[in-house]
Backbone bond lengths (Angstrom), bond angles and torsions (degrees), N, CA, C in turn:
res aa  C-N    CA-C-N  psi(-1)  N-CA   C-N-CA  omega(-1)  CA-C   N-CA-C  phi
1 M - - - 1.489 - - 1.512 108.14 -
2 K 1.315 120.44 -34.27 1.411 123.08 178.22 1.559 112.63 -63.00
3 R 1.323 113.04 -40.51 1.398 122.41 175.77 1.522 111.44 -59.18
4 L 1.382 115.73 -48.30 1.494 120.68 -176.27 1.615 107.18 -62.56
5 I 1.250 118.91 -37.87 1.489 120.21 -178.88 1.499 108.51 -65.64
6 I 1.312 114.73 -46.43 1.512 117.46 -179.44 1.588 111.72 -62.05
7 I 1.311 118.39 -38.52 1.433 122.38 178.82 1.506 107.53 -67.49
8 I 1.259 120.31 -45.04 1.454 119.24 177.46 1.457 113.37 -64.54
9 F 1.285 119.23 -38.50 1.561 125.21 172.44 1.490 110.51 -52.36
10 L 1.425 112.66 -53.55 1.423 119.05 -179.43 1.603 115.77 -57.19
11 L 1.318 110.16 -48.64 1.415 117.92 177.22 1.456 114.81 -60.18
12 A 1.340 118.04 -41.54 1.519 121.40 175.27 1.478 109.70 -65.72
13 G 1.234 118.29 -38.93 1.522 121.20 179.57 1.521 110.85 -65.72
14 C 1.235 117.52 -34.91 1.472 122.96 -179.66 1.554 111.81 -74.48
15 S 1.230 117.99 -15.55 1.504 117.71 -176.55 1.549 109.20 -77.78
16 D 1.303 122.23 -23.91 1.513 124.28 174.16 1.560 107.64 -71.57
17 P 1.316 117.55 109.34 1.411 119.42 -177.88 1.564 110.85 -76.98
18 S 1.261 121.74 -5.54 1.459 126.38 -170.39 1.495 111.77 -126.65
19 P 1.302 119.67 60.05 1.465 128.10 -171.47 1.574 107.35 -77.03
20 L 1.360 116.46 -10.20 1.591 118.11 -179.11 1.482 110.44 -98.30
21 K 1.376 116.13 1.60 1.478 119.43 -178.64 1.588 109.15 -52.19
22 S 1.359 112.66 123.86 1.420 116.92 -177.19 1.497 110.91 -118.78
23 D 1.338 121.39 -174.63 1.388 123.11 174.23 1.529 117.54 -54.00
24 I 1.388 113.62 -33.79 1.393 118.98 174.05 1.436 112.19 -56.51
25 E 1.381 119.70 -54.65 1.484 120.26 -179.00 1.516 112.39 -63.31
26 V 1.286 114.70 -39.57 1.518 117.20 -179.62 1.481 105.64 -61.87
27 R 1.354 121.98 -48.06 1.446 118.51 -176.56 1.544 112.08 -61.36
28 Y 1.353 120.04 -45.45 1.516 120.57 171.26 1.464 114.49 -55.30
29 N 1.276 115.20 -43.27 1.491 115.02 -179.51 1.499 113.73 -66.31
30 E 1.410 117.98 -30.78 1.361 121.96 173.89 1.482 116.75 -72.68
31 L 1.300 110.85 -34.18 1.516 117.70 179.83 1.479 110.72 -69.24
32 F 1.335 117.36 -47.83 1.393 122.52 -161.00 1.565 110.36 -117.37
33 G 1.237 117.28 7.45 1.535 116.74 178.78 1.533 110.30 62.67
34 T 1.240 118.26 38.44 1.461 122.42 -178.22 1.546 111.83 -101.95
35 E 1.307 121.47 174.68 1.441 122.01 -178.19 1.600 108.51 -131.87
36 F 1.302 114.09 48.48 1.516 115.90 -176.39 1.559 106.50 -79.67
37 G 1.344 110.41 144.89 1.444 120.21 172.90 1.602 104.67 -97.63
38 V 1.341 117.80 -37.05 1.428 125.40 178.89 1.487 105.82 -144.08
39 I 1.461 113.39 135.15 1.539 118.00 167.03 1.549 99.28 -132.67
40 D 1.368 107.76 128.53 1.547 109.93 -179.81 1.569 112.72 -128.67
41 Q 1.347 112.07 -4.01 1.511 113.87 179.60 1.514 110.59 -146.26
42 V 1.280 111.85 144.47 1.545 124.33 -179.85 1.474 106.48 -124.85
43 Y 1.382 114.20 115.00 1.452 118.69 173.98 1.530 109.60 -98.47
44 V 1.328 112.49 137.11 1.513 116.22 176.36 1.618 104.99 -119.02
45 D 1.298 111.48 113.70 1.493 120.73 -175.77 1.498 111.42 -113.58
46 S 1.348 115.29 150.40 1.455 120.35 174.02 1.549 104.22 -133.69
47 N 1.280 115.08 125.86 1.521 121.19 -177.07 1.409 109.95 41.90
48 S 1.341 118.17 54.29 1.483 128.10 175.79 1.515 114.90 60.54
49 N 1.411 119.27 13.46 1.423 123.03 172.10 1.530 109.80 -107.64
50 N 1.359 113.63 124.82 1.466 115.02 177.75 1.446 115.85 -64.70
51 L 1.379 117.94 129.49 1.391 124.16 177.47 1.472 114.76 -91.79
52 T 1.395 115.47 -39.01 1.411 122.15 -177.44 1.565 108.26 -169.56
53 V 1.347 112.64 159.61 1.509 119.91 171.87 1.520 105.65 -122.16
54 L 1.301 115.60 123.70 1.487 121.44 177.10 1.554 106.68 -109.20
55 G 1.353 112.68 158.29 1.526 118.94 166.17 1.472 106.09 -73.84
56 A 1.388 110.50 157.54 1.440 119.61 179.23 1.512 114.00 -63.23
57 E 1.328 116.17 -40.78 1.474 118.10 176.08 1.484 113.33 -65.56
58 E 1.367 115.16 -39.81 1.427 120.20 -179.42 1.482 110.17 -61.89
59 F 1.294 119.94 -44.20 1.457 123.24 -176.50 1.602 110.33 -73.52
60 L 1.314 112.53 -32.45 1.512 116.70 168.68 1.485 113.37 -56.26
61 D 1.328 120.05 -43.63 1.330 127.75 -179.15 1.629 107.69 -61.47
62 Y 1.152 113.87 -37.89 1.567 118.92 178.87 1.547 109.82 -67.57
63 L 1.292 118.36 -28.64 1.462 123.40 174.80 1.512 118.42 -79.05
64 D 1.337 112.92 -8.70 1.423 117.67 -178.73 1.538 110.10 -62.87
65 G 1.270 114.29 125.61 1.441 120.40 -177.33 1.540 115.59 94.60
66 A 1.409 114.94 3.26 1.475 118.79 176.64 1.531 112.94 -69.17
67 K 1.226 116.82 138.01 1.509 122.37 -179.38 1.461 113.47 -104.29
68 K 1.281 119.63 129.85 1.436 122.34 -179.69 1.507 108.16 -74.09
69 V 1.401 114.03 128.64 1.470 115.28 178.10 1.627 109.63 -132.58
70 K 1.246 112.52 166.95 1.481 116.65 178.59 1.562 104.72 -74.67
71 G 1.251 115.92 143.07 1.526 118.66 177.51 1.492 103.63 168.29
72 T 1.371 112.02 171.05 1.461 117.62 175.39 1.497 107.56 -133.43
73 E 1.413 112.21 145.67 1.468 118.13 178.81 1.534 110.98 -56.59
74 S 1.245 112.73 139.28 1.425 119.24 172.47 1.540 109.62 -133.29
75 K 1.327 117.17 150.63 1.434 123.62 -179.52 1.389 107.57 -68.85
76 T 1.404 117.62 126.71 1.352 123.86 177.72 1.555 112.89 -133.91
77 N 1.317 119.50 171.11 1.453 120.42 -177.65 1.565 111.13 -81.59
78 I 1.318 117.06 -7.82 1.506 122.25 176.45 1.435 109.27 -111.02
79 V 1.328 116.04 117.37 1.444 123.07 -177.97 1.573 107.36 -124.81
80 I 1.433 112.30 131.59 1.496 118.87 -175.34 1.479 99.90 -114.05
81 T 1.306 116.32 127.32 1.468 117.62 -178.51 1.540 108.42 -119.13
82 L 1.339 116.95 127.41 1.414 122.43 175.39 1.550 105.30 -90.54
83 V 1.324 115.02 129.39 1.481 117.36 -173.65 1.556 110.13 -133.73
84 T 1.319 111.46 145.37 1.438 120.29 163.81 1.498 108.14 -96.69
85 S 1.340 120.97 118.42 1.419 121.58 -179.94 1.518 115.87 -61.64
86 D 1.362 118.11 157.48 1.365 119.82 -175.77 1.497 113.19 -50.21
87 G 1.336 109.77 -48.05 1.500 116.10 -175.11 1.567 115.67 -64.68
88 M 1.311 118.38 -12.71 1.482 123.07 179.92 1.482 113.11 -111.52
89 K 1.485 119.13 1.10 1.417 115.98 -177.12 1.372 117.75 -63.97
90 E 1.397 122.01 -20.73 1.446 121.16 179.65 1.490 112.20 -67.78
91 Y 1.390 117.46 -10.48 1.502 119.99 -179.77 1.482 112.24 -107.42
92 S 1.471 115.56 6.30 1.362 118.70 176.23 1.546 111.31 -136.90
93 K 1.309 114.07 74.69 1.479 121.48 -171.81 1.534 110.69 -69.09
94 K 1.351 119.92 -43.65 1.410 120.77 -169.10 1.615 112.69 -70.31
95 Q 1.393 113.25 -44.19 1.445 113.72 -177.70 1.624 107.37 -146.57
96 T 1.327 111.25 139.62 1.469 115.81 177.19 1.556 117.36 -124.68
97 S 1.311 113.40 0.97 1.535 115.12 -179.83 1.536 103.74 -160.22
98 E 1.382 113.54 149.50 1.403 123.80 175.44 1.539 111.15 -150.59
99 Q 1.207 121.28 128.84 1.485 127.26 -175.31 1.558 108.71 -100.14
100 L 1.391 111.57 128.91 1.474 119.85 177.16 1.501 105.89 -117.87
101 S 1.437 113.90 140.22 1.432 118.65 179.77 1.497 106.75 -100.96
102 Y 1.316 120.46 141.82 1.393 123.07 176.57 1.521 107.29 -114.15
103 D 1.355 115.59 121.51 1.484 120.16 -177.62 1.599 102.70 -108.98
104 A 1.306 113.16 104.46 1.415 119.97 178.29 1.518 116.72 -61.69
105 T 1.359 115.59 -34.85 1.481 118.43 179.14 1.456 112.85 -70.51
106 K 1.384 117.88 -28.54 1.463 119.64 176.96 1.551 115.44 -100.59
107 N 1.338 109.09 -1.99 1.553 116.36 -172.74 1.453 113.38 49.34
108 M 1.386 113.08 50.40 1.515 118.35 -177.48 1.497 112.51 -131.27
109 I 1.311 114.94 147.89 1.380 121.17 170.61 1.546 111.24 -115.01
110 C 1.272 119.89 133.81 1.561 121.52 -171.51 1.509 107.38 -139.48
111 N 1.342 110.25 155.71 1.493 120.29 163.69 1.674 102.25 -132.42
112 N 1.173 115.82 -166.29 1.465 120.40 -177.03 1.581 109.76 -64.91
113 D 1.354 116.94 -29.11 1.479 121.25 -173.05 1.452 115.80 -94.68
114 S 1.346 116.23 -38.59 1.432 122.46 -167.68 1.502 116.98 -142.14
115 C 1.315 119.84 152.21 1.506 126.26 172.24 1.470 108.32 -126.38
116 Y 1.319 112.68 145.06 1.501 119.91 174.37 1.501 110.28 -137.91
117 T 1.330 117.26 141.37 1.422 121.34 163.92 1.547 109.68 -69.06
118 I 1.206 119.82 134.35 1.468 122.17 -179.28 1.556 114.87 -92.52
119 P 1.325 111.43 139.49 1.445 116.52 177.24 1.583 113.64 -62.16
120 S 1.282 122.41 157.55 1.427 124.67 -176.25 1.526 117.02 -62.35
121 P 1.449 118.59 -28.43 1.390 116.79 176.73 1.534 112.20 -64.12
122 L 1.392 115.63 -40.39 1.483 119.54 -179.82 1.540 108.74 -67.73
123 K 1.379 114.13 -42.65 1.516 113.88 175.60 1.421 112.81 -56.77
124 K 1.282 119.48 -50.43 1.394 122.69 177.38 1.530 114.69 -55.76
125 L 1.299 118.54 -44.86 1.504 118.20 173.49 1.441 116.20 -54.43
126 I 1.364 116.05 -51.42 1.476 120.71 178.55 1.505 112.57 -60.27
127 D 1.337 113.75 -48.04 1.549 117.17 178.29 1.559 110.65 -57.12
128 D 1.352 118.55 -39.61 1.374 120.37 -177.37 1.548 109.72 -73.57
129 L 1.264 121.90 -32.70 1.429 125.73 174.46 1.500 116.20 -69.39
130 G 1.340 112.76 -38.51 1.492 119.97 -176.71 1.400 114.95 -78.96
């Protein structure tokens, strides 16, 4: 009986494809209504040209102090893409990519679910890159 319980426990534990989910992924999932198991790269692109690649924790630090606001996502020339790298996709079965639009005129970052005004360090970073 003890062996059966251990086997069931192990099988149940293996059903979660994202055992590496950390506070970083939890925070992104809360902010943007996503379902990441792992996020490890953030691409900042302008007109389909890559401006920079940031680590997920680094970009999350830039979002510190962002305020949720009413708004809708609009197509802009600055796109920020949250990504699970190819080597980590086995740990993020539900979602591996999410695009955020940055609207410089409104100082907002949005996806389909949420919009936030961005703190000045993130605005400065994007302005300096663009």
